[in-house]
C-alpha positions as CSV (number, residue, x, y, z in Angstrom):
1,M,89.7,86.2,81.6
2,A,93.1,84.5,81.8
3,Q,95.7,85.8,84.1
4,V,98.2,86.1,81.4
5,S,95.9,87.8,79.0
6,A,94.8,90.4,81.5
7,K,98.4,91.6,81.8
8,K,98.7,91.9,78.0
9,I,102.3,90.2,77.7
10,T,104.7,91.7,75.4
11,L,106.4,89.3,73.1
12,Y,109.7,90.2,71.6
13,Y,110.2,87.6,68.5
14,F,110.9,87.4,64.8
15,P,108.5,85.2,62.8
16,T,111.2,83.2,60.7
17,S,113.0,82.7,64.0
18,Y,112.6,78.8,64.6
19,S,112.2,79.4,68.5
20,S,109.7,82.2,68.0
21,Q,107.5,80.0,65.8
22,K,107.2,77.6,68.7
23,V,105.9,80.2,71.1
24,L,103.8,82.0,68.5
25,L,102.1,78.5,68.0
26,A,101.7,78.2,71.7
27,L,100.0,81.7,71.9
28,Y,97.8,81.2,69.0
29,E,96.6,77.8,70.2
30,K,95.9,79.2,73.8
31,E,94.2,82.3,72.1
32,V,96.4,84.4,74.4
33,P,96.6,88.1,73.1
34,F,100.0,89.7,73.1
35,K,102.0,92.9,72.4
36,P,104.1,92.1,69.5
37,K,107.7,93.6,69.4
38,L,109.8,92.5,66.4
39,V,113.5,91.9,66.8
40,S,115.0,91.7,63.5
41,L,117.6,88.8,63.2
42,F,118.4,90.4,59.8
43,T,119.5,93.8,61.2
44,G,121.0,92.4,64.4
45,Q,118.5,93.6,66.7
46,H,118.8,90.5,68.9
47,N,122.5,91.6,69.6
48,E,121.7,95.3,70.6
49,P,122.2,96.2,74.2
50,W,118.5,96.6,75.0
51,Y,117.7,93.2,73.9
52,V,120.7,91.6,75.5
53,K,119.9,93.3,78.8
54,L,116.4,91.2,78.4
55,N,118.0,88.1,77.4
56,P,121.7,87.9,78.9
57,E,122.1,84.3,77.6
58,G,121.2,85.7,74.2
59,I,120.5,82.1,72.8
60,H,117.1,82.7,71.7
61,V,114.7,85.0,70.2
62,P,111.9,85.1,71.6
63,V,111.5,86.7,75.0
64,I,108.3,87.5,76.8
65,Q,107.6,90.2,79.3
66,D,104.6,90.1,81.7
67,G,104.7,92.8,84.2
68,D,108.0,92.5,86.0
69,V,108.2,88.7,84.9
70,I,110.8,88.1,82.0
71,V,110.9,84.6,80.6
72,N,113.7,84.0,77.8
73,S,113.8,80.5,76.6
74,P,111.1,78.9,74.2
75,E,110.3,75.9,76.4
76,S,110.1,77.8,79.5
77,I,107.8,80.5,77.7
78,I,105.5,77.9,76.6
79,E,105.2,76.4,80.1
80,Y,104.6,79.9,81.3
81,I,101.7,80.6,79.0
82,D,100.1,77.1,79.6
83,Q,100.1,77.6,83.3
84,A,99.1,81.3,83.5
85,A,96.4,81.4,80.6
86,D,93.0,79.5,81.1
87,T,91.9,80.0,77.6
88,G,92.6,77.3,74.9
89,M,93.6,73.7,75.4
90,K,96.2,72.4,78.0
91,L,99.5,72.0,76.2
92,L,101.2,70.3,78.9
93,P,99.6,67.5,80.8
94,D,100.4,67.1,84.6
95,E,103.9,65.6,84.5
96,S,102.8,63.3,87.4
97,S,100.6,61.5,85.0
98,E,101.9,58.9,82.4
99,L,100.8,61.0,79.7
100,G,102.7,64.1,81.1
101,M,105.9,62.3,81.3
102,K,105.7,61.0,77.9
103,V,104.9,64.3,76.3
104,K,107.8,65.8,78.3
105,Q,110.1,63.2,77.1
106,F,109.1,63.5,73.5
107,R,109.2,67.2,73.4
108,K,112.8,67.4,75.0
109,R,114.0,65.2,72.3
110,L,112.5,67.3,69.5
111,D,113.8,70.4,71.2
112,N,117.2,69.1,71.3
113,I,117.5,69.1,67.7
114,E,120.0,71.7,66.6
115,M,117.9,73.2,63.9
116,D,120.2,76.1,63.4
117,I,122.9,73.9,62.3
118,I,120.7,72.2,60.0
119,T,119.1,75.4,58.7
120,Y,122.5,77.1,58.0
121,G,124.0,73.9,56.8
122,I,121.8,73.6,54.1
123,I,122.3,77.4,53.1
124,Y,125.8,76.9,53.0
125,H,125.8,73.5,51.4
126,P,122.6,73.5,49.1
127,H,123.7,70.2,47.5
128,L,122.5,68.5,50.9
129,S,118.9,69.2,50.1
130,E,117.2,66.8,48.1
131,S,114.6,69.0,46.3
132,G,116.4,72.4,46.8
133,C,116.1,75.1,49.7
134,R,112.9,77.1,49.2
135,I,114.1,80.2,50.9
136,P,114.6,82.7,48.3
137,G,118.2,83.2,47.0
138,V,118.4,86.8,48.1
139,V,117.5,85.9,51.7
140,Q,119.8,83.0,51.8
141,R,122.7,85.4,50.7
142,S,121.7,87.8,53.6
143,M,121.8,84.9,55.9
144,R,125.1,83.7,54.9
145,E,126.6,87.1,55.2
146,N,125.0,88.1,58.6
147,F,126.3,84.5,60.1
148,A,129.7,85.1,58.6
149,N,130.2,88.5,60.0
150,R,128.7,87.8,63.5
151,L,132.0,87.0,65.1
152,S,133.6,90.3,64.3
153,Y,130.6,92.2,65.2
154,L,130.0,90.6,68.7
155,T,133.6,91.4,69.5
156,E,133.1,95.0,68.5
157,L,130.0,95.0,70.8
158,A,132.0,93.6,73.7
159,A,134.4,96.3,73.4
160,K,131.9,98.9,73.0
161,H,129.7,98.0,75.9
162,P,132.0,96.9,78.7
163,A,129.0,96.2,81.1
164,L,127.8,93.5,78.6
165,R,131.2,92.4,77.6
166,D,130.9,88.7,79.2
167,G,127.5,88.2,77.4
168,Y,128.8,89.2,74.1
169,L,132.1,87.3,74.3
170,A,130.2,84.3,75.3
171,K,127.8,84.8,72.3
172,S,130.8,85.2,70.0
173,Q,132.5,82.0,71.3
174,T,129.1,80.1,70.5
175,A,128.9,81.8,67.2
176,A,132.5,80.7,66.4
177,Q,131.9,77.0,67.3
178,K,128.5,77.0,65.3
179,F,130.4,78.6,62.1
180,D,133.0,75.7,62.4
181,V,130.3,73.0,62.2
182,I,127.9,74.7,59.7
183,T,130.7,75.3,57.2
184,D,131.9,71.8,57.4
185,A,129.6,69.6,55.1
186,V,130.7,66.4,56.7
187,Q,129.6,67.5,60.1
188,V,126.2,69.1,58.5
189,Q,125.6,65.6,57.0
190,Y,126.1,63.9,60.3
191,H,123.4,66.1,61.8
192,L,121.2,65.4,58.9
193,E,121.6,61.6,59.4
194,S,121.0,61.7,63.0
195,L,117.8,63.5,62.5
196,K,116.6,60.5,60.5
197,K,116.3,58.3,63.7
198,V,114.2,61.0,65.4
199,I,111.6,61.1,62.3
200,S,111.7,57.3,62.4
201,D,110.6,57.2,66.0
202,V,107.8,60.0,65.2
203,E,106.6,57.7,62.4
204,Q,106.3,54.7,65.0
205,Q,104.7,56.8,67.8
206,L,102.1,58.0,65.2
207,T,101.5,54.4,64.0
208,D,101.1,53.1,67.6
209,I,98.8,56.0,68.6
210,K,96.7,55.4,65.6
211,E,96.6,51.6,66.4
212,V,95.3,52.2,69.9
213,S,92.7,54.9,68.8
214,K,90.8,53.1,66.2
215,D,87.6,54.0,68.1
216,I,88.3,57.7,68.3
217,A,86.7,59.7,65.3
218,D,88.7,62.9,66.1
219,E,92.0,64.0,64.5
220,L,94.9,62.2,66.1
221,W,98.3,63.8,67.1
222,L,101.4,62.4,68.8
223,F,99.6,61.4,72.0
224,G,95.9,60.9,70.6
225,P,93.4,63.6,70.3
226,M,95.0,66.1,72.5
227,F,97.3,68.7,70.8
228,T,100.3,69.2,73.0
229,A,103.6,71.1,73.4
230,A,105.3,68.1,72.0
231,D,103.0,68.6,68.8
232,I,104.1,72.2,68.7
233,S,107.7,71.2,68.6
234,L,107.1,68.6,65.9
235,T,104.9,71.0,63.7
236,V,107.7,73.7,63.8
237,L,110.2,71.0,62.9
238,L,108.3,69.7,59.9
239,S,107.6,73.0,58.7
240,R,111.3,74.0,58.8
241,L,112.2,70.7,57.1
242,S,109.9,71.5,54.2
243,L,111.0,75.0,53.7
244,L,114.6,73.5,53.5
245,G,113.6,71.2,50.7
246,L,114.0,68.2,53.1
247,D,110.5,66.9,53.3
248,S,110.9,64.5,50.5
249,Y,113.9,63.2,52.1
250,Y,112.6,62.8,55.7
251,F,109.0,61.9,55.5
252,P,107.9,61.1,51.9
253,K,104.5,59.6,51.6
254,D,105.4,56.1,50.5
255,S,108.0,55.4,53.5
256,C,106.8,57.7,56.1
257,P,103.1,57.9,55.6
258,Q,102.0,58.8,59.2
259,V,104.3,61.7,59.4
260,H,103.4,62.7,56.0
261,N,99.8,62.7,56.8
262,Y,100.3,64.7,60.2
263,Y,102.0,67.3,58.4
264,T,99.1,67.8,56.0
265,Q,96.7,67.6,58.8
266,V,98.3,70.1,61.2
267,Q,98.5,72.7,58.3
268,K,94.7,72.9,58.4
269,R,94.8,74.0,62.0
270,P,93.9,77.8,62.3
271,A,97.0,78.5,64.7
272,Y,99.3,76.9,61.9
273,Q,97.6,79.0,59.2
274,H,97.9,82.2,61.3
275,L,101.7,81.6,61.8
276,Q,102.3,81.0,58.1
277,T,100.5,84.1,57.0
278,E,102.7,86.2,59.5
279,I,105.8,84.4,58.2
280,A,104.9,85.1,54.6
281,N,104.4,88.8,55.4
282,I,107.7,89.3,57.1
283,R,109.6,87.3,54.4
284,L,107.9,89.5,51.6
285,S,109.4,92.5,53.6
286,L,112.8,90.8,53.8
287,L,112.7,90.0,50.1
288,W,112.0,93.6,49.3
289,E,114.8,94.9,51.7
290,N,117.3,92.3,50.2
291,V,116.4,93.2,46.6
292,K,116.8,96.9,47.4
293,T,120.3,96.2,48.8
294,A,121.3,94.2,45.8
295,S,120.6,97.1,43.6
296,P,120.2,100.7,43.9
297,Y,117.9,100.8,40.7
298,V,115.4,98.3,42.2
299,A,112.6,100.8,42.2
300,G,112.4,100.2,38.4
301,L,110.1,97.7,36.8
302,A,112.5,94.8,37.2
303,G,112.8,95.3,40.9
304,I,108.9,95.5,41.2
305,G,108.5,92.4,39.0
306,M,110.9,90.4,41.4
307,V,109.0,91.6,44.4
308,A,105.8,90.7,42.6
309,A,107.1,87.3,42.0
310,G,108.1,86.9,45.5
311,A,104.7,87.8,46.7
312,F,103.1,85.2,44.6
313,W,105.6,82.7,45.8
314,F,104.9,83.6,49.4
315,Y,101.1,83.7,48.8
316,N,101.1,80.1,47.4
317,K,103.5,78.9,50.2
318,S,101.2,80.3,53.0
319,R,97.9,78.7,51.6
């Protein structure tokens, strides 16, 4: 039994969180069991004192706790899981090898993408999405409201919890800086354009690996038949871009065939399907909560019909 499995790690996460999705994919690929603890981004649980104590930096959800060990960045969590668990495939080749160095460099580049700016940028400026954001409107509205209110809420928490004041003020400063960028369509467009170079390089990498692996019958990923942590980063990126309605902009089949085929292929992996099922379930719950908030009379047939339509949409999206 894997060392990490024997201790039954606790994962504090939220399925729609971009960083959480990376860690969930790693856990599913490694077949590591864990005790799930949801930390809702929509009700602000990630800003509550008990969570801030676990994650003083407060930059990311998730956090894992393995006995006395607490790891609170997605990249470090994946590294910890890969080293501690002897189940599943190796996600991080030895960095002393050429392959290990290539995986590390490519992964770092993918992980440095400021996806929060791109995500909220599309929600604040929907005209920037070529085919339209696929997040339901009521959820988008909640995300906009939560982000707009974040600064004042964090300032209130800093005053209410003096022992955590520095952490809350640091988070509020980051929130203010992000808000300035996200609400500026020109700056969001800059981030969207910068991402095109990354996707172009991914297309070239996939083309090159296909060329040198002609005799390999197995499915090919970024660095051949081995599915690595870099592939996890790429998978979550492509999934998010698709959700934002940017797939036809970044990786259409005619001009970006390798990335397009990669995304089609990765959606067949059991770990990916497991992740999408969990995301769909939590989004359906969010849809119901947001519809109830929008109308006190939601229990009527109209409300039930909206949730039923949402359920149908999510079911088809998770297939």
